[in-house]
N, C-alpha and C positions, 0 to 999 in steps of 0.2 A: 504494500500500500504506500503510495507516495506521500511524502510529508506535505502538510498544509501550512502555508505561510500567509500572514496578513501584513500588508504594507500600508502604512498610514502617513500621508504627506499632503499638504495643501497645494502642492505644485504637481499638476498632471504630468509634466514632462519627466519629473523624477519617478513618479509611479510607473510610467510607461517603460522607462529604462530598466528599473529593477525587475518589473514583471517579465519583460522579454528575456533578460539574462537568466532569471531563475526558471522560467518555463523551458528554456533551451536545455536545462539540466534536469528536466522532468519533475519539477516541483509543481504542486497545485497552488496557484497564487490568487489571492483576492486582494483588492485594493479599496481604500477609502480616502476621500479628500477631507474628511472631518472626523473629529472625535465621536460625534453623535452617530455617524454612520458606522464607524468601527465598532462601537458598542452594540449596535443592532446586529452586525455580522457575528460578533462573538456570542450573542444570544442564540443564533441560528446554527452555528458551526463551531466545532472544536478545531483549534489551530495548534501546531507544534511550536511555532515561532511567530512573534510580532516584531516588525521593524518599524520604528516610530521616528518621526521628525520631532525634534525638541521644541522648535518654535512654530506654533500654529495659532490661528485665531481662536478665541473662546476657551481653549483648553490646551495647555502645553503637554508635551510628551510624558512628563512625569505624572501629571494629574491623570492623564488618560490611562497610563499603565496601572496606576493604583486601582482605577475603576475596572479595568479589564481583569486584573488579578482577583477581584471579588467574584467575577463570573467564571474565570478559568485560572484557578490558583497555581497550577503547575506549568503555565505557559512560559517559555523562554523568551527573552527580549533583547533587542539591540536598539539603542537610541542614538 
């Protein structure tokens, strides 16, 4: 079963670059341009890793990670 990765960044070009690179290595990748959307995705799907932008509008990467870990306590993260 391929690993699932969630990438969260407010810049679409960054999301696209990460997604292309990771999918080429056969990871299953989901993306979100906001913390709110990332939380919705975490409610629906379990991820092995979340890659977060630190500086985003409304909720920074640390605040988002705290909230994600309440939903998925064992998720690994890169900020």
